[in-house]
N, C-alpha and C positions, 0 to 999 in steps of 0.2 A: 386745774384745767376744767373749763366750762363748755359746753355745746351749745353754740347760738345759731339760729338760723336768720337770715337776713334776707329779706324780699327786696329786691331792687340794689344789689349789691355792685353792679359794674361801673357806675358812675357817680360824682358828687358825694353825700354824705354817707350814702351807703357803702362807696367805695373805701372812703375814708375810715369809716368804723370796721369795716373787714380787714382792712391793713393794720390797724390798731391792734385788734384782737389777735389777728395771726401773731403778730410782734410779741404779743404778751403771753403766746404758746396756747391758745385756745382753738378749738376745733370750730370752723365756720362753715355753715351749710347755706350757700348764696344760691339765691332763685334770681335769675334774669333772662331775657330773652336772647342776649349776646353777651359775650365775653366772660372771662374768669381768669382767676390768677392761677399761676404755676405754682402751688405750695403744697405739700404734703398733708397739710391740716385743713385744707380748702377742698371741699365738695361742690361743685359747681352742678346746679339743676337747670337746665336750659328748657324754661317754658315761658307762658305769659301767664303770671298769677291772676291777671283779672279773668282770663278766658276760660282757665281750668284750676281746679284744686290742685295743693301741693302737698303729697305725702311725704313727710320728712321719715317716716317708719322705714324705710327702705335703707336709710343711712344710719340711723343711730335711734335707739329706744326710748331715749328722754332727751327733750330740749330743755336747758336751763334759762332760755331767753328767745325771744322772737321779735325781731324790729321791722317795721312795714317803712320802707323807705321807697315811694313810689317816683 
């Protein structure tokens, strides 16, 4: 089980990747201005990643991967 951050996980490729990773049992830390999934392994961070820094340390000590899907 990995801990993956996805910036832009509410639509398109980011959403498809989020859904795939969740189905495989990974923890996903999704950053978007809107939307999020209702899944026990999904942690939604509601913010504009362009306007402000994203701090994942509040949710996990280690990220195994980070994907940027604007």
